[in-house]
N, C-alpha and C positions, 0 to 999 in steps of 0.2 A: 405839358407835354400835351400834343395834338392827337386825337384818339380816332382810329377806324371802327366803325359800326358795319359786322358783318351780320345781316338777321338770318335766322334759321325760323322760317314764317310760313314754310308750305309743307303739308303731310298728304297731299290727296293721292299721292302712290302707293301709301300704303307700305308693308314690310316686302321689301326685296334683296334677294341675299344672296352671298356668293358670286360677289362682283367687286371687280376693283375700285379704290379710294378716286383715282382718276377721274374715271367714265360712272360712280356710282351718282343715280338721279338725286338730285338736291331737294327734292319731294317724295324721298322716300327715307325708311330706316332699316337697319337689319334685322332689328327684333323689335316685339310688343307685348305686351301681356295684357290682356282685358280691357284693350282699346279697340275701337272701330271707328275705320276712315273714311265710310261711306254716310255717316250721320250728317258730318257737316263739312262741308267742300274745305279742303285744306286744313282740319284740325285732327285731332285725332281724341274720340269722345269714351269714358268711360262706359263698358255696357250696362245693362240695365239688369238686376236683379233676379230672382227666382222665388217660387212662391209652392207650397206644396198642395196638390187636388186632393182631397180628401184628406183621411187619416194613412198613417203607414199600414200598409197590408199585411207585410210578415217579415220581423226582424232579421237582417242578414241574407236575404233569399233575394235572388235574381228576377228581373221583369224580364221576361223570355218574347213575351209578345204584347202591342198595344197597339188598338185601332179605334178608333170611332164610325159605328155602322149609323148610316143615314137610310132613312127609308123615304121613298118617294112621297110619301105623305108628309114629310117633314120631323116625324120622329125621331130624336137621335137617342143612341147608347154606347157610352162610353166603356170600352172592355179593354181587360188586362190578364195576362197570363202571368202569373207567379210561381217559380220553382218551389220543391217543395223537398221533404226527406227522401218518398221514393217516388211521387208521380207530380206532375203540374198540377196548378188549378185556377179555372178560369173565374175573374170576378168583373163585376157590371157598379158601375158608381149609381147611386141613387142618389138623387137632388134631396136634400133637405138642410135643415140647419145645425152642425155643419154637413155637407156629404159627406157620406160613406161607400165604403167600397161592400159589397156584399156577395158572399160566392154562388157562384151557378153550381148547375148539377154535373157539369162535364171536366173531367180529368183527361190527363193527356202524358207525354213521357217528360222524363224528368233530363233535365241539364240540355235539352237543345230547344232551337228558337223555334219559334211557332208564327206560321205566316197567315195573315188575313186577307181574305180578299172579297168585295161585295158587288155583287150582279144579279141581276133578277129580284132585285128586292129583297135576297138573301145573304146574307153573311155566313161565310165557310171559313175555318181552321184547319193548317193542316201541320203534323209536325215531323213527317217523314212514318208515321207508325199508325197512328189516330187520324182520325177526319170527323167533323160533325160541324154542324150549321145552325141555323135559326133563320125562322123569317119575321121575329119580332123582337130578337134581342134577348129573350127571357127564357122560352121555351125552346129547346135543343133536342136536335135528333142527328142519328148516324145514317139513316137510308132515309130514299123518296125525296119529296120535296122538290123545289124547282131547277137543282143543280144534280137532279139521282146521285146523291151523296152515296148510295149504296153498291153502286156503281164506279162511281170516281176513284182514279188510281190513289194509292196512299202515299204520296210523294213528299217533298221539302218545299218546294217553289209551285205557286200558281200566279199563273197573270191573264187578263181578257183582253183578246187582240181579233180583229176584226169577228168579235161578235161571238168567239169561241174562248172556252177557258181552254189554255194550256197547263200541263201539271209535271213536272221535273223533278229528278229525286227520289225514284222508287226504289230501294233497298236492293231487289233484285234486278235494276234494269238501270242503272245509273246514267248510261249512255243515252237513255231512251226518253223523248218528247212525244206526250201523249196529248190529244185533243180531242175536245166534244164533240157533237152535232152545233149546228147553229141553233136557236129558239124557235121551238113551234107555241106561239103564243109568247108566255111567259116560262116555259119549262125547255129544259133539253135533255138531250140522254148521252151516255157514254155507253151506251152499246148499239144504237142505230145511228149510222152519220159520222161516229167518232172515226179516229185512226191514232198512227204513230209513227213517229220517225225514228229512225236511230242513228245519233249525231256522230258520226266517226267514232266510233268507239277505237280503244288500245290505241291511240295514234300518239302517244305518250305527254298530250297534255293535257290530262287529268279528267276527271269527270264533270258534269254539267256542276256549275254553284251557284248559277243565278237566273234569273229572266229579266230580260226587259223592253221596250219598246221604242220606237222611233218613228213618225211620218213614214210611212211604206214599208217598214221593216219589225219583223220579230227578232230579237238580239239574246242569244244563248251565250252564255258565257258558259268557260270552262277555267281550269285554275289558270293555264297559261294559252290561252284563244278566246278569241271574240266570233259568232258565227253571226250571221242574218239571212234573214228568210223573208221573202217576198209574199209567200203563200200561194205561189203559183210555180216556181221552180222545183226539179223533182229533187232537188237536196237545197239544203243551206249552205252559205259561201264563206268562205274565210274572209274574215273583214281586216284582223289585225293578229298577231300572234301575243295579244296583251289581254289576260282574261282577269279575273278578281277570285280572290278567295273568299270574299264573304258579299253575299248577296243582301243584306244591309245597306251594304256601302253605295249600292246603285241607287242614283234618285233622277230627276226630271228636272230640265231646266225650261224654256220658253219653247221650242223645239227639238232639244237635244238632251242625250242622256248622260250622265257623271257617274264615275265610278271609281273605286280606289282600285291599283293592282301593283301586284308583286310577283311579277311572272317572270322577271329579271333582274339582277342588283341596278342597272343603271336604269332602269325604268319604273322604279318604286315609286310612288306617286299617284296623283289625282289626273284623271282623263276626261275627256269628253269625246263625244262621236255622236255625229248626225245620221250614221248607217250607212254613209259614206268614206268619211276619213275619220282618223280618231287621232287628234293632237292632247299633248300634254299641258295642263295650267297651271301645274304646280310648282315649276323652275322658280319663281319668285321665292317659294318658301321652301327651298332644296334642304338647308340644313335642318328645317325642322322634319321633314319627309325622313330625312337618315335620323332622326332620334327615337322614330317610333320602334318600338320591340316588335322584331318579328313574332314575338309569341303575341304579338294583337294584332297581327296581320288579319288574322280570321275573325277578330270582334269588332272591325272597324264599323259603326254606323252611322248613317247618312241621313240627313233630313233636308229638303228643299221647299221654299213655298214660291218658288217664281221668281224673288229676289234676290234670295242668300241661298248658298250653299252652302252645308255645314258635316262636319264628321268627328264623332269622337275617335279618339287616338291613343287613349290612356295618357302615362304617366311620359314628360320626359325632360331632357336636361339642354341647358342652352350656357352657355357662359360660364360653366361651373354652377348653375343655379340648376334646382329639381323645381319641377314644375307638375302639380298633377291635375290629373282629372282633365286632358285637354282637349280643345276642341278647335279646329282650323275651320277659318268661315272665309269663303267667297262670295264676294258682290260682284254679282252677273254684269252688269251693266257699265261698275267702273271698273271692273276686272282686279280690285284691290282685294288684297289679302289681310287676314286678321287671327290674331293666336289669342284665346280665351280660355280662362282656368275657371271649374268649380269646385266646390266642397263637396260632390261625390261625382261617382263615374256613369255618364246615361250610356246604355244599353240600347236601347229601342226609341225609336221618333213615331210620330204621328202629328195630324193638323188637329184641332181640339177646338169646337166650335160649343161656347157654351153662353147658352140662349140664341144672343145675337152677337158675344163677343170671340172674335177671333183669335185663336192661344197654338200658343209652340209648345205640344207637351213631348216629355220623355220619362221613361220607366229607367230606374238606376240599377245597382248591384247591392240594393240595401229594401228592397219592397216599397218603394215611393213611387209615385207618378208627380211630378216635377212639372210646374208653367217655367219656361225660361222668357226672359225678357219682362220681365215686369217690377214696378218698384226701383228701389236704389239700393235694397240690401238682399242678400240670400238666405234663405229661410231652410232647414232640412229638418227632420225629427230630434229632437234634443237641442238644437241651436237656430235661434232666433236671431234676426238683424244682424248677421254678418257683413262686416263691413268689406269690400271690394277692392282689392288691395292689386294695384297696377303699376307698369313699369314701361319705360321705354327708351331706348338706347339710339342713339344718332352715329351714321357711318364715320369713320376715323375722318377727321380732316386736317389735311397737310398747308392748310393756309400759304400756297405758293409752293416754294421747292421743297419737296420730301425733305433734302439734303443739308438744309440749313437747320439753326436755332431758332426759334421763333418765341414771341411774348404775348401773354394774356393776363390781362389786368383785371378786367370785372366781366361778370354775364349779368345779363337780366331777363329771369324768366317769366313768361306770360300766361297764367291761367283761370278760368272761371271756375269758381266755386274748388277749388284746389289747396287751399290756402296751407295745408299742412303737407304740402309735395316737398320730398328735398330734392336738391341739385347735387349729382356728384360728377368725379371727371378721372380720366385715366389718361396719364401721359404715356408716350412710347412705347404702348402693349404691356407695361407693366403689370404685374398681378393685382388684381384688384381695383374698384373703383374707390377712391378716398371722397368722401361725404364733404360738401364746401359751404352748404346753407340752406337754409327752408325758405319756400317763398310766404314772405308773410304780407306782402300788397301785390293787387292785380294790377297795377301799373308802375309805380316806381319800386322796385326792389332791386337794384344791387347788389350783386355778391362778388365780394373779394375773391380772385384767384390768384393772382400773381406768380403764374408759373411759366416756366420756359421749356421748351418741347419741339419734336418735330413732328409729333402724331398725337392728338387731342379728340379723347372720344367722350363724348357727352350723354348723360344719364339722369331723369327724374322719374322719379318712384314715390309713391303714398298711397292713400285708400281713400275711394269716397265715402263721406261721412253724411250723407243724406241728401246730398243732392246731385245731380248729373254732373260731373266734372268733364271740363274739356281743356286740352292740353293745347294750348296756342303756339309755343315755341318760344325762342330764346333772341338775346340780341349779343355777340358776341364784343365787347369792348378792348382793343388793342393798340398798340402805337401804330403809326402808319409803316407800310412798308420800309421807307428809307432807314427810319428807327429801329424796325424790327429785326432786321437782318444782323446777324451776331456770327462772325467767321471763328 
């Protein structure tokens, strides 16, 4: 019998969902978990692991804020705010063997996010009620200093723009944006040269929920609106009717700002703006976006290093399977999406420079600070060397006419360092995938299928066992078209 070989060897477009089988890009997949498409062009690479930074700070308590305070002299102080029974507590990482987290002198509000801002060699922390700052990362004050803390409004959000600090989220004036003076030397004032702007109060778009910036504009987010201000106009302009429920979702690319929006039913997703226009970037992962629980909208937290964007979105379900602690990741240059799952839920992110080593750090819901994308296994308190489970599902294949019966004889999967990987198949959208065999050889691994049907869906799943696994793809072996068509 003459067999035709149909290759599925290009994964360079990542995840693309909600597209008809006939026009689905053959270099994309409708779903994958813990696989990156931007590491090796054309392949899917299992994500790297995680590691604890210092010891667990407080069991069962959420990390409310995370920041590395870097001074102009090069000194670095890694800071975390941790929830508590009645107040929050500020911690600082102390270098040692091993590194440890030590309590600082400041406490803050319980159960609310704490936002940091570094400016004029001073770090400031706001929680909507309290405000405090430090010039050395260890001695903390609530008045005076380079940032005139005693007179600074006690808001929830702060950002530096055009050499001023802007603050919003003051409890008694939720639609007001406050700004400081420009610095005189190394100090600024909240009593001289300062001011405020009321941002269209009671317009039905909600109160201010976050601040951002792009070249030329200050961005002011409400729940269902985005305003922009160029610093000289008499009032901020509407940019769009798309706001954000979460300040933590606002992150920066190369010259644009990205954010999560849940303003309207059809607009839920991730968006990009340059201050002139706003466009949705998450259409390729629309099924994943729709799986985000509305209870998690205000908790979506993001991070960017200029190469990737990623947002923690909670638990989701896809094709009857629940995935926990999911992160949606967008690679800016390739415009590809990936979906990752972790053993713990990330609540806040920040960059972390450990000596000269650049790291991505996250605070979770269990009092831990965790480095992301390091090693080949996951590590959290009480669980070490957790294998990274991965899965990838291909678009349904019609192999010619959807209305005719076809036959598949064998499938030959290809992987690097993934010889425990299982191959499964679903025929004609029947319930559940049926396991057909394991990958036991990186090259010559024919798995007998012998299935007839109209629509074929392939799935590979396994675990990273100590090396970085790469999914290369597979070949389908079937009788040629003349033999495979059965009436």
